[in-house]
C-alpha positions as CSV (number, residue, x, y, z in Angstrom):
1,M,-14.5,15.4,1.5
2,A,-11.8,16.5,-1.0
3,M,-9.6,13.5,-1.2
4,P,-5.9,13.9,-2.0
5,R,-4.4,13.5,-5.4
6,A,-3.0,10.0,-6.2
7,H,0.5,8.8,-6.1
8,R,3.4,9.1,-8.5
9,H,4.7,6.1,-10.4
10,Q,8.1,5.1,-9.2
11,R,10.3,3.8,-12.0
12,R,13.6,3.8,-10.1
13,T,14.5,4.2,-6.5
14,D,16.9,7.1,-5.7
15,T,18.2,5.7,-2.4
16,G,20.3,8.8,-1.8
17,R,17.3,11.1,-1.9
18,N,15.0,8.6,-0.2
19,R,16.8,8.6,3.1
20,S,18.0,12.2,3.4
21,D,16.4,15.0,5.4
22,M,13.6,12.6,6.6
23,R,11.4,13.4,9.6
24,V,8.6,11.6,11.3
25,T,6.6,12.3,14.5
26,R,4.6,9.9,16.5
27,T,1.3,11.3,17.8
28,G,-1.7,10.3,19.8
29,S,-4.9,9.5,18.1
30,A,-6.8,12.6,19.3
31,G,-6.9,15.7,17.2
32,V,-4.9,14.4,14.2
33,R,-5.6,15.8,10.8
34,V,-4.4,15.2,7.3
35,V,-3.7,18.6,5.7
36,A,-2.1,17.7,2.3
37,V,-4.0,17.3,-0.9
38,V,-1.7,14.5,-2.1
39,G,-1.3,12.2,0.9
40,L,-3.0,8.9,1.2
41,V,-4.3,9.1,-2.3
42,L,-3.4,5.5,-3.0
43,L,-6.3,4.9,-0.5
44,A,-8.8,6.9,-2.5
45,G,-11.8,5.0,-3.3
46,C,-13.6,2.7,-1.1
47,T,-15.0,-0.4,0.2
48,A,-13.9,-3.0,2.7
49,V,-12.2,-6.4,2.4
50,G,-14.9,-8.8,1.5
51,S,-15.4,-12.0,3.5
52,G,-15.2,-14.3,0.5
53,G,-12.3,-15.2,-1.8
54,G,-10.1,-17.1,0.5
55,L,-9.9,-14.5,3.2
56,E,-9.7,-15.8,6.8
57,P,-11.8,-14.4,9.6
58,A,-8.6,-13.8,11.5
59,G,-5.0,-14.6,11.0
60,P,-1.4,-14.0,12.1
61,R,0.0,-10.5,11.9
62,L,2.3,-11.7,9.1
63,R,1.2,-14.7,7.1
64,A,4.0,-16.6,5.4
65,Q,4.4,-20.0,3.9
66,A,6.9,-22.4,5.4
67,E,8.7,-22.6,2.1
68,P,8.7,-19.2,0.4
69,S,8.2,-19.3,-3.4
70,Q,11.4,-18.9,-5.3
71,E,9.6,-17.7,-8.5
72,A,10.8,-14.1,-9.2
73,V,10.0,-11.6,-11.9
74,S,12.4,-9.5,-13.9
75,T,12.1,-5.7,-14.0
76,A,11.1,-6.0,-17.6
77,G,8.4,-8.5,-16.9
78,L,6.7,-6.5,-14.0
79,G,4.0,-5.2,-16.3
80,A,2.8,-8.7,-17.0
81,L,1.9,-9.0,-13.3
82,A,-0.2,-6.0,-13.4
83,L,-4.0,-6.1,-13.6
84,A,-5.6,-5.3,-17.0
85,G,-9.0,-4.9,-18.4
86,G,-11.1,-8.1,-18.0
87,D,-9.1,-9.4,-15.1
88,V,-11.7,-8.3,-12.5
89,A,-15.3,-8.8,-13.6
90,G,-17.3,-5.6,-13.3
91,H,-14.3,-3.4,-12.9
92,T,-12.3,-1.2,-15.2
93,V,-8.5,-0.9,-14.9
94,R,-6.4,2.0,-15.9
95,E,-2.9,3.4,-15.4
96,P,-2.6,6.4,-13.1
97,A,-2.0,9.8,-14.6
98,P,1.4,11.4,-14.2
99,D,0.3,13.7,-11.4
100,E,-1.2,10.7,-9.5
101,R,2.2,9.1,-8.9
102,V,4.4,9.2,-5.9
103,E,8.1,8.3,-5.4
104,Q,10.0,7.5,-2.3
105,R,11.9,10.9,-2.7
106,D,8.5,12.7,-2.3
107,V,8.1,11.2,1.3
108,E,10.0,12.5,4.3
109,A,10.0,9.9,7.1
110,E,12.4,8.1,9.4
111,G,12.7,5.6,12.1
112,P,10.2,2.7,12.7
113,C,7.4,4.4,10.7
114,R,9.3,5.0,7.5
115,A,8.2,1.9,5.6
116,L,4.5,2.4,6.6
117,A,4.8,6.1,5.5
118,Y,6.0,5.1,2.1
119,V,3.1,2.7,1.6
120,L,0.5,5.1,2.9
121,A,1.8,7.8,0.6
122,G,1.5,5.6,-2.4
123,T,4.9,4.2,-3.1
124,A,6.8,1.0,-2.2
125,A,8.7,0.1,0.9
126,G,12.2,-1.3,0.8
127,T,14.5,-0.6,-2.2
128,P,12.6,-1.7,-5.3
129,S,14.2,-1.5,-8.7
130,A,11.0,-0.6,-10.5
131,T,7.3,-0.2,-9.9
132,T,4.1,-0.1,-11.9
133,A,0.7,1.1,-10.8
134,R,-3.0,0.6,-11.7
135,R,-6.4,1.9,-10.6
136,V,-9.2,-0.6,-10.4
137,V,-12.6,1.0,-10.5
138,G,-15.9,-0.7,-9.9
139,S,-19.0,-0.9,-7.7
140,G,-18.3,2.7,-6.4
141,T,-14.8,1.7,-5.3
142,T,-11.4,2.7,-6.5
143,T,-8.6,0.4,-5.5
144,S,-5.0,1.5,-6.0
145,V,-2.6,-1.2,-6.8
146,L,1.3,-0.8,-6.9
147,L,3.6,-3.6,-7.9
148,A,7.2,-3.5,-7.0
149,A,10.2,-5.5,-8.4
150,Q,13.5,-6.0,-6.6
151,E,17.0,-5.6,-8.1
152,G,18.3,-8.9,-9.3
153,Q,15.0,-10.7,-8.4
154,D,16.1,-10.6,-4.8
155,V,13.6,-12.6,-2.7
156,N,15.4,-11.7,0.6
157,A,14.9,-7.9,-0.2
158,A,11.3,-8.5,-1.0
159,Q,10.8,-10.4,2.4
160,A,12.6,-7.6,4.3
161,A,10.4,-5.0,2.7
162,V,7.1,-6.7,3.7
163,A,8.5,-7.5,7.2
164,A,9.4,-3.7,7.6
165,V,5.8,-2.7,6.8
166,N,4.6,-5.4,9.2
167,Q,6.8,-4.2,12.0
168,A,5.8,-0.5,11.4
169,A,2.1,-1.4,11.7
170,D,2.9,-2.4,15.4
171,D,5.5,0.2,16.2
172,C,3.3,3.1,14.8
173,A,-0.1,1.8,15.8
174,G,-0.8,4.8,18.1
175,G,-0.4,7.3,15.3
176,F,2.4,9.2,13.6
177,A,3.1,12.0,11.1
178,Y,5.2,12.3,8.0
179,R,5.6,14.7,5.2
180,L,4.5,14.2,1.5
181,R,5.9,16.8,-0.9
182,G,6.5,19.0,2.1
183,Q,3.0,18.8,3.6
184,E,2.4,17.1,6.9
185,Q,0.3,14.0,7.0
186,R,-1.1,12.7,10.2
187,I,-2.3,9.2,10.9
188,A,-4.5,8.7,13.9
189,G,-4.0,5.0,14.4
190,V,-3.2,1.7,12.7
191,T,-5.1,-1.5,13.3
192,R,-4.6,-5.1,12.2
193,E,-6.9,-6.5,9.4
194,V,-7.5,-9.9,7.8
195,A,-4.6,-11.3,5.8
196,P,-5.5,-13.0,2.5
197,R,-4.3,-16.5,1.7
198,G,-2.3,-17.5,-1.3
199,A,0.8,-15.3,-1.0
200,D,4.4,-16.1,0.4
201,Q,3.8,-13.2,2.8
202,A,0.7,-11.1,3.4
203,V,-0.2,-8.4,5.8
204,A,-3.3,-6.2,6.1
205,F,-4.1,-3.2,8.2
206,G,-6.5,-0.3,8.5
207,V,-5.5,3.3,9.2
208,R,-7.6,6.1,10.7
209,V,-7.2,9.5,9.2
210,E,-8.7,13.0,9.3
211,Q,-8.8,15.6,6.6
212,D,-10.3,19.1,6.9
213,G,-12.3,17.8,10.0
214,T,-13.7,14.8,8.1
215,R,-12.7,11.4,9.3
216,G,-11.7,8.6,7.0
217,Y,-10.6,5.0,7.2
218,G,-8.2,3.3,4.9
219,R,-7.3,-0.3,4.3
220,V,-4.1,-1.6,2.9
221,I,-3.1,-5.2,1.9
222,V,0.5,-6.1,1.1
223,L,1.2,-9.3,-0.8
224,R,4.5,-10.9,-1.8
225,K,5.1,-13.8,-4.2
226,G,8.8,-14.5,-4.7
227,S,10.6,-11.2,-5.3
228,S,7.4,-9.3,-6.4
229,I,5.3,-7.2,-4.0
230,A,1.7,-5.9,-4.6
231,Y,0.3,-3.1,-2.5
232,L,-3.5,-2.7,-2.6
233,S,-5.4,0.1,-0.9
234,A,-8.6,2.0,-0.6
235,L,-10.0,4.9,1.5
236,G,-13.6,5.6,2.6
237,T,-15.5,7.6,5.3
238,G,-17.4,6.2,8.2
239,G,-15.2,3.2,8.6
240,N,-16.5,1.6,5.3
241,A,-13.2,1.5,3.4
242,A,-12.4,-1.8,1.8
243,V,-10.2,-3.5,-0.8
244,P,-12.7,-5.7,-2.7
245,A,-12.0,-9.5,-2.4
246,E,-12.3,-9.9,-6.2
247,V,-9.5,-7.5,-6.8
248,V,-7.3,-9.2,-4.2
249,E,-8.0,-12.6,-5.8
250,A,-7.3,-11.3,-9.3
251,Q,-4.0,-9.8,-8.3
252,L,-3.0,-13.1,-6.5
253,V,-3.7,-14.9,-9.7
254,K,-1.5,-12.6,-11.7
255,L,1.4,-13.0,-9.2
256,S,1.1,-16.8,-9.2
C-alpha cells in the first residue's frame, strides 16, 4: 500500500487561513476510501500501543490530573522537549523533510470534526504559536511526533485544544471526510484506545481508513503537560498499528 507523504512542520499558525473555506462531511463506515497521497502521513509507520510502560488496560476517555501542571514551555524552548537520538533505546530519531510537513492551512475542515482532522492530517489542534516534529524509527515502526507550544504559555489554551480533540473523537466516531491540500480524505470510524498515565491530560484513539482499496488502522495519542502538547501517531494494516510504549514513555519524560 502506497502510504501518504508526511506532514508539514507548522511554525506559526495563520488563524485567518486556518478557518476559511473549510468543509467536512460525516460519512458512514462502509465504502470509505482515502484518496490523497498526503493524508494521514503522520500515521505512517506501525505498531500498536504496548501493554507496558504505565499504560492502563482501560481508562476514562479523557485522563486529567485533579491539579493540572502549571509548568509551561516558551516557544523558544519547544525544541528541548523534542525527542533526540539516544532518548529511545533501539530507535533512531530524525526531523521530517520539508515535504513531510503539514500546516493547519493545508487542511479544510469545519464543525465538530475540525480538531480531529487537523491531528489526523499531521498538524496541531487549537491555536499553537509554534510546533516542532520528529520521526522515531525502530523495530519496523515509524512513529510521528508533533509538539505544540501555546502563545504566552497559555495552559488554558492547551487544555482546550486537547478537549476539542477528545470531543471530536466522540462526535465523529461514525466516520467523516476532510480535505488535505485539496484532496478528500475519508475516515471510516474512530474508536477509543488506552490513555497513558503521567500527563496532565491524555487521550488515545484508533482510526479506520482505506486507501486504494487497502484497509489501514491508525492510532493516535495526545499528551499535555502544562501548556505543551505532544501528538504521537502510527499507521499499519490489518489492525496492527501501534505507538510503541517506549516512545510514549520517552516523550513523557521530556515533557516532565
